[in-house]
PDB file of the backbone (N, CA, C, O) and the ligand in Angstrom, with CONECT records:
HET     ZN  A 101       1
ATOM      1  N   MET A   1      95.981  96.836  93.915  1.00  0.00           N
ATOM      2  CA  MET A   1      95.763  95.808  94.918  1.00  0.00           C
ATOM      3  C   MET A   1      94.929  96.382  96.067  1.00  0.00           C
ATOM      4  O   MET A   1      95.216  97.469  96.568  1.00  0.00           O
ATOM      5  N   ALA A   2      93.920  95.660  96.469  1.00  0.00           N
ATOM      6  CA  ALA A   2      93.044  96.112  97.559  1.00  0.00           C
ATOM      7  C   ALA A   2      93.795  96.156  98.864  1.00  0.00           C
ATOM      8  O   ALA A   2      94.630  95.300  99.155  1.00  0.00           O
ATOM      9  N   LYS A   3      93.482  97.169  99.644  1.00  0.00           N
ATOM     10  CA  LYS A   3      94.071  97.249 100.984  1.00  0.00           C
ATOM     11  C   LYS A   3      93.453  96.223 101.869  1.00  0.00           C
ATOM     12  O   LYS A   3      92.239  96.019 101.840  1.00  0.00           O
ATOM     13  N   VAL A   4      94.285  95.556 102.677  1.00  0.00           N
ATOM     14  CA  VAL A   4      93.719  94.540 103.586  1.00  0.00           C
ATOM     15  C   VAL A   4      93.692  95.044 104.979  1.00  0.00           C
ATOM     16  O   VAL A   4      94.672  95.614 105.459  1.00  0.00           O
ATOM     17  N   GLU A   5      92.585  94.848 105.646  1.00  0.00           N
ATOM     18  CA  GLU A   5      92.448  95.248 107.027  1.00  0.00           C
ATOM     19  C   GLU A   5      93.213  94.246 107.878  1.00  0.00           C
ATOM     20  O   GLU A   5      93.034  93.039 107.716  1.00  0.00           O
ATOM     21  N   PRO A   6      94.066  94.724 108.786  1.00  0.00           N
ATOM     22  CA  PRO A   6      94.841  93.755 109.620  1.00  0.00           C
ATOM     23  C   PRO A   6      93.881  92.931 110.481  1.00  0.00           C
ATOM     24  O   PRO A   6      92.874  93.431 110.982  1.00  0.00           O
ATOM     25  N   LYS A   7      94.232  91.644 110.633  1.00  0.00           N
ATOM     26  CA  LYS A   7      93.459  90.784 111.510  1.00  0.00           C
ATOM     27  C   LYS A   7      94.354  90.356 112.654  1.00  0.00           C
ATOM     28  O   LYS A   7      95.565  90.580 112.641  1.00  0.00           O
ATOM     29  N   GLN A   8      93.727  89.729 113.653  1.00  0.00           N
ATOM     30  CA  GLN A   8      94.516  89.218 114.755  1.00  0.00           C
ATOM     31  C   GLN A   8      94.379  87.703 114.764  1.00  0.00           C
ATOM     32  O   GLN A   8      93.306  87.155 114.512  1.00  0.00           O
ATOM     33  N   CYS A   9      95.509  87.033 115.063  1.00  0.00           N
ATOM     34  CA  CYS A   9      95.508  85.592 115.172  1.00  0.00           C
ATOM     35  C   CYS A   9      94.556  85.172 116.294  1.00  0.00           C
ATOM     36  O   CYS A   9      94.592  85.712 117.399  1.00  0.00           O
ATOM     37  N   TYR A  10      93.723  84.214 115.983  1.00  0.00           N
ATOM     38  CA  TYR A  10      92.734  83.683 116.909  1.00  0.00           C
ATOM     39  C   TYR A  10      93.430  82.978 118.095  1.00  0.00           C
ATOM     40  O   TYR A  10      92.923  82.967 119.217  1.00  0.00           O
ATOM     41  N   VAL A  11      94.557  82.416 117.817  1.00  0.00           N
ATOM     42  CA  VAL A  11      95.265  81.645 118.854  1.00  0.00           C
ATOM     43  C   VAL A  11      96.228  82.516 119.693  1.00  0.00           C
ATOM     44  O   VAL A  11      96.131  82.553 120.920  1.00  0.00           O
ATOM     45  N   CYS A  12      97.141  83.203 119.023  1.00  0.00           N
ATOM     46  CA  CYS A  12      98.162  83.896 119.797  1.00  0.00           C
ATOM     47  C   CYS A  12      98.006  85.414 119.812  1.00  0.00           C
ATOM     48  O   CYS A  12      98.753  86.100 120.510  1.00  0.00           O
ATOM     49  N   GLY A  13      97.032  85.960 119.042  1.00  0.00           N
ATOM     50  CA  GLY A  13      96.776  87.377 119.063  1.00  0.00           C
ATOM     51  C   GLY A  13      97.687  88.230 118.252  1.00  0.00           C
ATOM     52  O   GLY A  13      97.532  89.451 118.228  1.00  0.00           O
ATOM     53  N   LYS A  14      98.648  87.622 117.575  1.00  0.00           N
ATOM     54  CA  LYS A  14      99.581  88.327 116.717  1.00  0.00           C
ATOM     55  C   LYS A  14      98.819  88.991 115.540  1.00  0.00           C
ATOM     56  O   LYS A  14      97.880  88.436 114.968  1.00  0.00           O
ATOM     57  N   GLU A  15      99.276  90.177 115.232  1.00  0.00           N
ATOM     58  CA  GLU A  15      98.609  90.834 114.057  1.00  0.00           C
ATOM     59  C   GLU A  15      98.989  90.191 112.759  1.00  0.00           C
ATOM     60  O   GLU A  15     100.156  89.891 112.504  1.00  0.00           O
ATOM     61  N   ILE A  16      97.976  89.980 111.933  1.00  0.00           N
ATOM     62  CA  ILE A  16      98.193  89.368 110.635  1.00  0.00           C
ATOM     63  C   ILE A  16      97.924  90.455 109.634  1.00  0.00           C
ATOM     64  O   ILE A  16      96.768  90.783 109.365  1.00  0.00           O
ATOM     65  N   ALA A  17      98.990  91.029 109.068  1.00  0.00           N
ATOM     66  CA  ALA A  17      98.806  92.152 108.161  1.00  0.00           C
ATOM     67  C   ALA A  17      99.121  91.807 106.721  1.00  0.00           C
ATOM     68  O   ALA A  17      98.834  92.584 105.811  1.00  0.00           O
ATOM     69  N   LYS A  18      99.719  90.626 106.512  1.00  0.00           N
ATOM     70  CA  LYS A  18     100.094  90.226 105.165  1.00  0.00           C
ATOM     71  C   LYS A  18      98.926  89.681 104.387  1.00  0.00           C
ATOM     72  O   LYS A  18      98.208  88.795 104.849  1.00  0.00           O
ATOM     73  N   ARG A  19      98.746  90.217 103.211  1.00  0.00           N
ATOM     74  CA  ARG A  19      97.691  89.785 102.328  1.00  0.00           C
ATOM     75  C   ARG A  19      97.812  88.268 102.065  1.00  0.00           C
ATOM     76  O   ARG A  19      96.812  87.553 102.010  1.00  0.00           O
ATOM     77  N   ASP A  20      99.026  87.813 101.909  1.00  0.00           N
ATOM     78  CA  ASP A  20      99.262  86.382 101.655  1.00  0.00           C
ATOM     79  C   ASP A  20      98.720  85.502 102.792  1.00  0.00           C
ATOM     80  O   ASP A  20      98.119  84.457 102.547  1.00  0.00           O
ATOM     81  N   GLU A  21      98.944  85.945 104.047  1.00  0.00           N
ATOM     82  CA  GLU A  21      98.564  85.185 105.163  1.00  0.00           C
ATOM     83  C   GLU A  21      96.994  85.198 105.322  1.00  0.00           C
ATOM     84  O   GLU A  21      96.371  84.206 105.700  1.00  0.00           O
ATOM     85  N   ILE A  22      96.436  86.344 105.019  1.00  0.00           N
ATOM     86  CA  ILE A  22      94.972  86.410 105.112  1.00  0.00           C
ATOM     87  C   ILE A  22      94.351  85.555 103.993  1.00  0.00           C
ATOM     88  O   ILE A  22      93.348  84.867 104.187  1.00  0.00           O
ATOM     89  N   GLY A  23      94.985  85.630 102.826  1.00  0.00           N
ATOM     90  CA  GLY A  23      94.513  84.806 101.695  1.00  0.00           C
ATOM     91  C   GLY A  23      94.601  83.321 102.011  1.00  0.00           C
ATOM     92  O   GLY A  23      93.750  82.528 101.610  1.00  0.00           O
ATOM     93  N   LEU A  24      95.638  82.971 102.730  1.00  0.00           N
ATOM     94  CA  LEU A  24      95.876  81.581 103.104  1.00  0.00           C
ATOM     95  C   LEU A  24      94.759  81.114 104.023  1.00  0.00           C
ATOM     96  O   LEU A  24      94.234  80.013 103.859  1.00  0.00           O
ATOM     97  N   ASN A  25      94.398  81.948 104.986  1.00  0.00           N
ATOM     98  CA  ASN A  25      93.296  81.660 105.893  1.00  0.00           C
ATOM     99  C   ASN A  25      91.990  81.412 105.115  1.00  0.00           C
ATOM    100  O   ASN A  25      91.269  80.442 105.351  1.00  0.00           O
ATOM    101  N   LYS A  26      91.727  82.316 104.197  1.00  0.00           N
ATOM    102  CA  LYS A  26      90.494  82.181 103.436  1.00  0.00           C
ATOM    103  C   LYS A  26      90.499  80.949 102.549  1.00  0.00           C
ATOM    104  O   LYS A  26      89.465  80.324 102.311  1.00  0.00           O
ATOM    105  N   LYS A  27      91.687  80.615 102.066  1.00  0.00           N
ATOM    106  CA  LYS A  27      91.798  79.435 101.204  1.00  0.00           C
ATOM    107  C   LYS A  27      91.533  78.169 102.054  1.00  0.00           C
ATOM    108  O   LYS A  27      90.840  77.253 101.612  1.00  0.00           O
ATOM    109  N   LEU A  28      92.064  78.136 103.210  1.00  0.00           N
ATOM    110  CA  LEU A  28      91.978  76.916 104.055  1.00  0.00           C
ATOM    111  C   LEU A  28      90.705  76.855 104.867  1.00  0.00           C
ATOM    112  O   LEU A  28      90.152  75.774 105.071  1.00  0.00           O
ATOM    113  N   LEU A  29      90.229  78.005 105.336  1.00  0.00           N
ATOM    114  CA  LEU A  29      89.096  78.017 106.254  1.00  0.00           C
ATOM    115  C   LEU A  29      87.789  78.455 105.574  1.00  0.00           C
ATOM    116  O   LEU A  29      86.711  78.378 106.162  1.00  0.00           O
ATOM    117  N   GLY A  30      87.912  78.907 104.347  1.00  0.00           N
ATOM    118  CA  GLY A  30      86.706  79.418 103.632  1.00  0.00           C
ATOM    119  C   GLY A  30      86.716  80.929 103.558  1.00  0.00           C
ATOM    120  O   GLY A  30      87.230  81.612 104.444  1.00  0.00           O
ATOM    121  N   ARG A  31      86.138  81.433 102.487  1.00  0.00           N
ATOM    122  CA  ARG A  31      86.206  82.875 102.243  1.00  0.00           C
ATOM    123  C   ARG A  31      85.458  83.676 103.300  1.00  0.00           C
ATOM    124  O   ARG A  31      85.777  84.841 103.538  1.00  0.00           O
ATOM    125  N   ASP A  32      84.459  83.054 103.940  1.00  0.00           N
ATOM    126  CA  ASP A  32      83.683  83.799 104.906  1.00  0.00           C
ATOM    127  C   ASP A  32      84.173  83.597 106.346  1.00  0.00           C
ATOM    128  O   ASP A  32      83.480  83.969 107.292  1.00  0.00           O
ATOM    129  N   THR A  33      85.327  83.030 106.509  1.00  0.00           N
ATOM    130  CA  THR A  33      85.826  82.788 107.876  1.00  0.00           C
ATOM    131  C   THR A  33      85.915  84.067 108.686  1.00  0.00           C
ATOM    132  O   THR A  33      86.257  85.131 108.170  1.00  0.00           O
ATOM    133  N   THR A  34      85.600  83.938 109.963  1.00  0.00           N
ATOM    134  CA  THR A  34      85.747  85.091 110.848  1.00  0.00           C
ATOM    135  C   THR A  34      86.956  84.893 111.780  1.00  0.00           C
ATOM    136  O   THR A  34      87.384  85.806 112.487  1.00  0.00           O
ATOM    137  N   ARG A  35      87.480  83.674 111.747  1.00  0.00           N
ATOM    138  CA  ARG A  35      88.685  83.360 112.514  1.00  0.00           C
ATOM    139  C   ARG A  35      89.907  83.430 111.610  1.00  0.00           C
ATOM    140  O   ARG A  35      89.904  82.901 110.498  1.00  0.00           O
ATOM    141  N   PHE A  36      90.939  84.082 112.098  1.00  0.00           N
ATOM    142  CA  PHE A  36      92.168  84.124 111.331  1.00  0.00           C
ATOM    143  C   PHE A  36      93.312  83.647 112.204  1.00  0.00           C
ATOM    144  O   PHE A  36      93.348  83.892 113.410  1.00  0.00           O
ATOM    145  N   TYR A  37      94.245  82.959 111.561  1.00  0.00           N
ATOM    146  CA  TYR A  37      95.405  82.447 112.280  1.00  0.00           C
ATOM    147  C   TYR A  37      96.669  82.991 111.601  1.00  0.00           C
ATOM    148  O   TYR A  37      96.731  83.128 110.379  1.00  0.00           O
ATOM    149  N   CYS A  38      97.669  83.295 112.428  1.00  0.00           N
ATOM    150  CA  CYS A  38      98.974  83.660 111.810  1.00  0.00           C
ATOM    151  C   CYS A  38      99.556  82.386 111.210  1.00  0.00           C
ATOM    152  O   CYS A  38      99.095  81.285 111.512  1.00  0.00           O
ATOM    153  N   ILE A  39     100.532  82.532 110.391  1.00  0.00           N
ATOM    154  CA  ILE A  39     101.019  81.404 109.608  1.00  0.00           C
ATOM    155  C   ILE A  39     101.582  80.301 110.516  1.00  0.00           C
ATOM    156  O   ILE A  39     101.461  79.113 110.214  1.00  0.00           O
ATOM    157  N   GLU A  40     102.211  80.721 111.653  1.00  0.00           N
ATOM    158  CA  GLU A  40     102.779  79.717 112.560  1.00  0.00           C
ATOM    159  C   GLU A  40     101.657  78.876 113.207  1.00  0.00           C
ATOM    160  O   GLU A  40     101.765  77.655 113.328  1.00  0.00           O
ATOM    161  N   CYS A  41     100.577  79.571 113.617  1.00  0.00           N
ATOM    162  CA  CYS A  41      99.467  78.825 114.252  1.00  0.00           C
ATOM    163  C   CYS A  41      98.704  78.012 113.246  1.00  0.00           C
ATOM    164  O   CYS A  41      98.193  76.945 113.583  1.00  0.00           O
ATOM    165  N   LEU A  42      98.607  78.492 111.990  1.00  0.00           N
ATOM    166  CA  LEU A  42      98.010  77.693 110.918  1.00  0.00           C
ATOM    167  C   LEU A  42      98.790  76.387 110.680  1.00  0.00           C
ATOM    168  O   LEU A  42      98.222  75.304 110.534  1.00  0.00           O
ATOM    169  N   ALA A  43     100.102  76.549 110.651  1.00  0.00           N
ATOM    170  CA  ALA A  43     100.957  75.353 110.450  1.00  0.00           C
ATOM    171  C   ALA A  43     100.746  74.341 111.590  1.00  0.00           C
ATOM    172  O   ALA A  43     100.679  73.133 111.363  1.00  0.00           O
ATOM    173  N   ALA A  44     100.641  74.874 112.835  1.00  0.00           N
ATOM    174  CA  ALA A  44     100.452  74.003 113.987  1.00  0.00           C
ATOM    175  C   ALA A  44      99.065  73.337 113.915  1.00  0.00           C
ATOM    176  O   ALA A  44      98.903  72.168 114.266  1.00  0.00           O
ATOM    177  N   GLU A  45      98.082  74.104 113.458  1.00  0.00           N
ATOM    178  CA  GLU A  45      96.704  73.589 113.354  1.00  0.00           C
ATOM    179  C   GLU A  45      96.616  72.444 112.357  1.00  0.00           C
ATOM    180  O   GLU A  45      95.939  71.445 112.602  1.00  0.00           O
ATOM    181  N   TYR A  46      97.293  72.593 111.250  1.00  0.00           N
ATOM    182  CA  TYR A  46      97.260  71.603 110.163  1.00  0.00           C
ATOM    183  C   TYR A  46      98.431  70.615 110.253  1.00  0.00           C
ATOM    184  O   TYR A  46      98.600  69.742 109.400  1.00  0.00           O
ATOM    185  N   ASP A  47      99.238  70.783 111.323  1.00  0.00           N
ATOM    186  CA  ASP A  47     100.373  69.859 111.544  1.00  0.00           C
ATOM    187  C   ASP A  47     101.294  69.797 110.321  1.00  0.00           C
ATOM    188  O   ASP A  47     101.690  68.718 109.880  1.00  0.00           O
ATOM    189  N   VAL A  48     101.612  70.927 109.806  1.00  0.00           N
ATOM    190  CA  VAL A  48     102.586  71.028 108.684  1.00  0.00           C
ATOM    191  C   VAL A  48     103.627  72.101 109.026  1.00  0.00           C
ATOM    192  O   VAL A  48     103.502  72.806 110.028  1.00  0.00           O
ATOM    193  N   ASP A  49     104.649  72.210 108.180  1.00  0.00           N
ATOM    194  CA  ASP A  49     105.663  73.235 108.371  1.00  0.00           C
ATOM    195  C   ASP A  49     105.226  74.570 107.766  1.00  0.00           C
ATOM    196  O   ASP A  49     104.467  74.609 106.798  1.00  0.00           O
ATOM    197  N   VAL A  50     105.719  75.662 108.356  1.00  0.00           N
ATOM    198  CA  VAL A  50     105.461  76.995 107.788  1.00  0.00           C
ATOM    199  C   VAL A  50     105.928  77.030 106.337  1.00  0.00           C
ATOM    200  O   VAL A  50     105.268  77.614 105.477  1.00  0.00           O
ATOM    201  N   ASP A  51     107.062  76.405 106.073  1.00  0.00           N
ATOM    202  CA  ASP A  51     107.614  76.388 104.709  1.00  0.00           C
ATOM    203  C   ASP A  51     106.663  75.745 103.722  1.00  0.00           C
ATOM    204  O   ASP A  51     106.559  76.162 102.568  1.00  0.00           O
ATOM    205  N   PHE A  52     105.974  74.726 104.194  1.00  0.00           N
ATOM    206  CA  PHE A  52     105.028  74.030 103.330  1.00  0.00           C
ATOM    207  C   PHE A  52     103.873  74.970 102.940  1.00  0.00           C
ATOM    208  O   PHE A  52     103.405  74.979 101.801  1.00  0.00           O
ATOM    209  N   LEU A  53     103.433  75.762 103.939  1.00  0.00           N
ATOM    210  CA  LEU A  53     102.337  76.707 103.639  1.00  0.00           C
ATOM    211  C   LEU A  53     102.822  77.792 102.709  1.00  0.00           C
ATOM    212  O   LEU A  53     102.090  78.195 101.805  1.00  0.00           O
ATOM    213  N   LEU A  54     104.057  78.286 102.905  1.00  0.00           N
ATOM    214  CA  LEU A  54     104.622  79.311 102.037  1.00  0.00           C
ATOM    215  C   LEU A  54     104.725  78.795 100.584  1.00  0.00           C
ATOM    216  O   LEU A  54     104.458  79.540  99.641  1.00  0.00           O
ATOM    217  N   GLU A  55     105.099  77.570 100.418  1.00  0.00           N
ATOM    218  CA  GLU A  55     105.158  76.923  99.124  1.00  0.00           C
ATOM    219  C   GLU A  55     103.772  76.852  98.469  1.00  0.00           C
ATOM    220  O   GLU A  55     103.608  77.087  97.272  1.00  0.00           O
ATOM    221  N   LYS A  56     102.788  76.517  99.309  1.00  0.00           N
ATOM    222  CA  LYS A  56     101.410  76.476  98.822  1.00  0.00           C
ATOM    223  C   LYS A  56     100.934  77.841  98.326  1.00  0.00           C
ATOM    224  O   LYS A  56     100.286  77.960  97.286  1.00  0.00           O
ATOM    225  N   ILE A  57     101.287  78.891  99.127  1.00  0.00           N
ATOM    226  CA  ILE A  57     100.904  80.224  98.720  1.00  0.00           C
ATOM    227  C   ILE A  57     101.478  80.558  97.334  1.00  0.00           C
ATOM    228  O   ILE A  57     100.782  81.084  96.465  1.00  0.00           O
ATOM    229  N   GLU A  58     102.774  80.234  97.155  1.00  0.00           N
ATOM    230  CA  GLU A  58     103.411  80.522  95.862  1.00  0.00           C
ATOM    231  C   GLU A  58     102.710  79.737  94.752  1.00  0.00           C
ATOM    232  O   GLU A  58     102.484  80.254  93.658  1.00  0.00           O
ATOM    233  N   LEU A  59     102.376  78.499  95.047  1.00  0.00           N
ATOM    234  CA  LEU A  59     101.708  77.675  94.039  1.00  0.00           C
ATOM    235  C   LEU A  59     100.336  78.220  93.633  1.00  0.00           C
ATOM    236  O   LEU A  59      99.986  78.281  92.454  1.00  0.00           O
ATOM    237  N   TRP A  60      99.571  78.615  94.664  1.00  0.00           N
ATOM    238  CA  TRP A  60      98.253  79.165  94.379  1.00  0.00           C
ATOM    239  C   TRP A  60      98.342  80.499  93.650  1.00  0.00           C
ATOM    240  O   TRP A  60      97.484  80.821  92.827  1.00  0.00           O
ATOM    241  N   LYS A  61      99.382  81.277  93.954  1.00  0.00           N
ATOM    242  CA  LYS A  61      99.597  82.545  93.246  1.00  0.00           C
ATOM    243  C   LYS A  61      99.867  82.270  91.781  1.00  0.00           C
ATOM    244  O   LYS A  61      99.328  82.936  90.897  1.00  0.00           O
ATOM    245  N   GLU A  62     100.729  81.253  91.533  1.00  0.00           N
ATOM    246  CA  GLU A  62     101.042  80.889  90.126  1.00  0.00           C
ATOM    247  C   GLU A  62      99.802  80.432  89.387  1.00  0.00           C
ATOM    248  O   GLU A  62      99.678  80.637  88.180  1.00  0.00           O
ATOM    249  N   GLN A  63      98.897  79.819  90.103  1.00  0.00           N
ATOM    250  CA  GLN A  63      97.663  79.337  89.487  1.00  0.00           C
ATOM    251  C   GLN A  63      96.622  80.498  89.325  1.00  0.00           C
ATOM    252  O   GLN A  63      95.528  80.316  88.793  1.00  0.00           O
ATOM    253  N   GLY A  64      97.033  81.681  89.812  1.00  0.00           N
ATOM    254  CA  GLY A  64      96.171  82.843  89.611  1.00  0.00           C
ATOM    255  C   GLY A  64      95.000  82.916  90.563  1.00  0.00           C
ATOM    256  O   GLY A  64      93.960  83.488  90.237  1.00  0.00           O
ATOM    257  N   CYS A  65      95.168  82.330  91.751  1.00  0.00           N
ATOM    258  CA  CYS A  65      94.134  82.389  92.755  1.00  0.00           C
ATOM    259  C   CYS A  65      93.820  83.818  93.153  1.00  0.00           C
ATOM    260  O   CYS A  65      94.729  84.593  93.453  1.00  0.00           O
ATOM    261  N   ALA A  66      92.542  84.176  93.159  1.00  0.00           N
ATOM    262  CA  ALA A  66      92.110  85.575  93.396  1.00  0.00           C
ATOM    263  C   ALA A  66      92.321  85.993  94.860  1.00  0.00           C
ATOM    264  O   ALA A  66      92.202  87.174  95.185  1.00  0.00           O
ATOM    265  N   LEU A  67      92.630  85.046  95.731  1.00  0.00           N
ATOM    266  CA  LEU A  67      92.732  85.416  97.151  1.00  0.00           C
ATOM    267  C   LEU A  67      94.109  86.012  97.502  1.00  0.00           C
ATOM    268  O   LEU A  67      94.306  86.568  98.583  1.00  0.00           O
ATOM    269  N   PHE A  68      95.062  85.877  96.544  1.00  0.00           N
ATOM    270  CA  PHE A  68      96.424  86.364  96.873  1.00  0.00           C
ATOM    271  C   PHE A  68      96.818  87.575  96.042  1.00  0.00           C
ATOM    272  O   PHE A  68      97.921  88.098  96.197  1.00  0.00           O
TER     273      PHE A  68
HETATM  274 ZN    ZN A 101      99.198  82.886 115.967  1.00  0.00          ZN2+
END
């Protein structure tokens, strides 16, 4: 598994070190995004629950998405 460089949340500045969370950003914002959001801020941005995003991550993983 490739090592992921930690990112900082664009909104709250929290470090995003989880590959899943970075993959989620790329999935939602595009692979070339330069802005990253922690999962809490992403949920707020899309007006959904954190749990909903976590479920999506699991679903995309099952589908073999290369971002996770
Ligand atoms: Zn944040």
